[in-house]
PyMOL CGO cylinders between C-alpha atoms (Angstrom):
from pymol import cmd
from pymol.cgo import CYLINDER

trace = [
    CYLINDER, 102.15, 165.17, -17.23, 99.66, 167.38, -18.61, 0.3, 1, 1, 1, 1, 1, 1,
    CYLINDER, 99.66, 167.38, -18.61, 96.13, 166.70, -19.02, 0.3, 1, 1, 1, 1, 1, 1,
    CYLINDER, 96.13, 166.70, -19.02, 96.58, 166.93, -22.71, 0.3, 1, 1, 1, 1, 1, 1,
    CYLINDER, 96.58, 166.93, -22.71, 99.16, 164.12, -22.81, 0.3, 1, 1, 1, 1, 1, 1,
    CYLINDER, 99.16, 164.12, -22.81, 97.34, 161.77, -20.65, 0.3, 1, 1, 1, 1, 1, 1,
    CYLINDER, 97.34, 161.77, -20.65, 94.21, 162.25, -22.69, 0.3, 1, 1, 1, 1, 1, 1,
    CYLINDER, 94.21, 162.25, -22.69, 96.24, 161.75, -25.87, 0.3, 1, 1, 1, 1, 1, 1,
    CYLINDER, 96.24, 161.75, -25.87, 98.00, 158.67, -24.39, 0.3, 1, 1, 1, 1, 1, 1,
    CYLINDER, 98.00, 158.67, -24.39, 94.33, 157.20, -23.33, 0.3, 1, 1, 1, 1, 1, 1,
    CYLINDER, 94.33, 157.20, -23.33, 92.96, 157.76, -26.73, 0.3, 1, 1, 1, 1, 1, 1,
    CYLINDER, 92.96, 157.76, -26.73, 95.79, 156.08, -28.32, 0.3, 1, 1, 1, 1, 1, 1,
    CYLINDER, 95.79, 156.08, -28.32, 94.90, 153.00, -25.81, 0.3, 1, 1, 1, 1, 1, 1,
    CYLINDER, 94.90, 153.00, -25.81, 91.45, 152.94, -26.83, 0.3, 1, 1, 1, 1, 1, 1,
    CYLINDER, 91.45, 152.94, -26.83, 92.29, 153.32, -30.56, 0.3, 1, 1, 1, 1, 1, 1,
    CYLINDER, 92.29, 153.32, -30.56, 94.54, 150.45, -30.51, 0.3, 1, 1, 1, 1, 1, 1,
    CYLINDER, 94.54, 150.45, -30.51, 91.69, 148.21, -28.80, 0.3, 1, 1, 1, 1, 1, 1,
    CYLINDER, 91.69, 148.21, -28.80, 89.25, 149.01, -31.09, 0.3, 1, 1, 1, 1, 1, 1,
    CYLINDER, 89.25, 149.01, -31.09, 91.40, 148.15, -33.74, 0.3, 1, 1, 1, 1, 1, 1,
    CYLINDER, 91.40, 148.15, -33.74, 92.27, 144.68, -31.96, 0.3, 1, 1, 1, 1, 1, 1,
    CYLINDER, 92.27, 144.68, -31.96, 88.55, 143.75, -31.23, 0.3, 1, 1, 1, 1, 1, 1,
    CYLINDER, 88.55, 143.75, -31.23, 87.89, 144.80, -34.63, 0.3, 1, 1, 1, 1, 1, 1,
    CYLINDER, 87.89, 144.80, -34.63, 90.19, 142.10, -35.98, 0.3, 1, 1, 1, 1, 1, 1,
    CYLINDER, 90.19, 142.10, -35.98, 88.77, 139.74, -33.78, 0.3, 1, 1, 1, 1, 1, 1,
    CYLINDER, 88.77, 139.74, -33.78, 85.66, 140.12, -34.97, 0.3, 1, 1, 1, 1, 1, 1,
    CYLINDER, 85.66, 140.12, -34.97, 86.42, 139.82, -38.71, 0.3, 1, 1, 1, 1, 1, 1,
    CYLINDER, 86.42, 139.82, -38.71, 88.21, 136.66, -37.55, 0.3, 1, 1, 1, 1, 1, 1,
    CYLINDER, 88.21, 136.66, -37.55, 85.57, 135.62, -35.93, 0.3, 1, 1, 1, 1, 1, 1,
    CYLINDER, 85.57, 135.62, -35.93, 83.09, 136.29, -38.72, 0.3, 1, 1, 1, 1, 1, 1,
    CYLINDER, 83.09, 136.29, -38.72, 85.48, 134.02, -40.98, 0.3, 1, 1, 1, 1, 1, 1,
    CYLINDER, 85.48, 134.02, -40.98, 85.58, 131.43, -38.48, 0.3, 1, 1, 1, 1, 1, 1,
    CYLINDER, 85.58, 131.43, -38.48, 81.56, 131.33, -38.27, 0.3, 1, 1, 1, 1, 1, 1,
    CYLINDER, 81.56, 131.33, -38.27, 81.18, 131.38, -42.14, 0.3, 1, 1, 1, 1, 1, 1,
    CYLINDER, 81.18, 131.38, -42.14, 83.34, 128.00, -42.46, 0.3, 1, 1, 1, 1, 1, 1,
    CYLINDER, 83.34, 128.00, -42.46, 81.63, 126.52, -39.69, 0.3, 1, 1, 1, 1, 1, 1,
    CYLINDER, 81.63, 126.52, -39.69, 78.08, 127.45, -41.38, 0.3, 1, 1, 1, 1, 1, 1,
    CYLINDER, 78.08, 127.45, -41.38, 79.28, 125.91, -45.08, 0.3, 1, 1, 1, 1, 1, 1,
    CYLINDER, 79.28, 125.91, -45.08, 80.17, 122.80, -43.07, 0.3, 1, 1, 1, 1, 1, 1,
    CYLINDER, 80.17, 122.80, -43.07, 76.77, 122.50, -41.41, 0.3, 1, 1, 1, 1, 1, 1,
    CYLINDER, 76.77, 122.50, -41.41, 75.21, 122.66, -44.81, 0.3, 1, 1, 1, 1, 1, 1,
    CYLINDER, 75.21, 122.66, -44.81, 77.72, 120.03, -46.11, 0.3, 1, 1, 1, 1, 1, 1,
    CYLINDER, 77.72, 120.03, -46.11, 76.72, 117.74, -42.95, 0.3, 1, 1, 1, 1, 1, 1,
    CYLINDER, 76.72, 117.74, -42.95, 72.92, 118.27, -43.82, 0.3, 1, 1, 1, 1, 1, 1,
    CYLINDER, 72.92, 118.27, -43.82, 72.95, 117.38, -47.48, 0.3, 1, 1, 1, 1, 1, 1,
    CYLINDER, 72.95, 117.38, -47.48, 75.13, 114.63, -46.42, 0.3, 1, 1, 1, 1, 1, 1,
    CYLINDER, 75.13, 114.63, -46.42, 72.75, 113.10, -44.33, 0.3, 1, 1, 1, 1, 1, 1,
    CYLINDER, 72.75, 113.10, -44.33, 69.71, 113.96, -46.20, 0.3, 1, 1, 1, 1, 1, 1,
    CYLINDER, 69.71, 113.96, -46.20, 71.39, 111.81, -49.35, 0.3, 1, 1, 1, 1, 1, 1,
    CYLINDER, 71.39, 111.81, -49.35, 71.94, 108.99, -46.76, 0.3, 1, 1, 1, 1, 1, 1,
    CYLINDER, 71.94, 108.99, -46.76, 68.27, 109.31, -45.65, 0.3, 1, 1, 1, 1, 1, 1,
    CYLINDER, 68.27, 109.31, -45.65, 66.87, 109.31, -48.98, 0.3, 1, 1, 1, 1, 1, 1,
    CYLINDER, 66.87, 109.31, -48.98, 69.54, 106.71, -50.22, 0.3, 1, 1, 1, 1, 1, 1,
    CYLINDER, 69.54, 106.71, -50.22, 68.22, 104.39, -47.26, 0.3, 1, 1, 1, 1, 1, 1,
    CYLINDER, 68.22, 104.39, -47.26, 64.91, 104.18, -48.50, 0.3, 1, 1, 1, 1, 1, 1,
    CYLINDER, 64.91, 104.18, -48.50, 63.08, 106.70, -46.43, 0.3, 1, 1, 1, 1, 1, 1,
    CYLINDER, 63.08, 106.70, -46.43, 63.63, 104.00, -43.52, 0.3, 1, 1, 1, 1, 1, 1,
    CYLINDER, 63.63, 104.00, -43.52, 64.51, 105.15, -39.86, 0.3, 1, 1, 1, 1, 1, 1,
    CYLINDER, 64.51, 105.15, -39.86, 68.41, 104.89, -39.66, 0.3, 1, 1, 1, 1, 1, 1,
    CYLINDER, 68.41, 104.89, -39.66, 69.54, 102.03, -37.23, 0.3, 1, 1, 1, 1, 1, 1,
    CYLINDER, 69.54, 102.03, -37.23, 71.24, 104.60, -34.62, 0.3, 1, 1, 1, 1, 1, 1,
    CYLINDER, 71.24, 104.60, -34.62, 67.27, 106.17, -34.23, 0.3, 1, 1, 1, 1, 1, 1,
    CYLINDER, 67.27, 106.17, -34.23, 65.58, 102.96, -33.82, 0.3, 1, 1, 1, 1, 1, 1,
    CYLINDER, 65.58, 102.96, -33.82, 64.23, 101.57, -30.62, 0.3, 1, 1, 1, 1, 1, 1,
    CYLINDER, 64.23, 101.57, -30.62, 65.62, 98.56, -29.42, 0.3, 1, 1, 1, 1, 1, 1,
    CYLINDER, 65.62, 98.56, -29.42, 62.72, 95.67, -29.91, 0.3, 1, 1, 1, 1, 1, 1,
    CYLINDER, 62.72, 95.67, -29.91, 62.44, 95.17, -26.14, 0.3, 1, 1, 1, 1, 1, 1,
    CYLINDER, 62.44, 95.17, -26.14, 61.23, 98.84, -25.72, 0.3, 1, 1, 1, 1, 1, 1,
]
cmd.load_cgo(trace, "trace")
């Protein structure tokens, strides 16, 4: 095997690796965008619940009377 053939094989392998990593990064970006949208919706929902509760502390966040 010549040095040129070996270098071509390495370049082909590295090109494939870069393409695979690019696909992974693109997928992760889409997943992150979905997660951010869901988080924003959950935060809005919780803010609405707090306003609907009349500004009181939600029961889950109140300390028991014996504290």
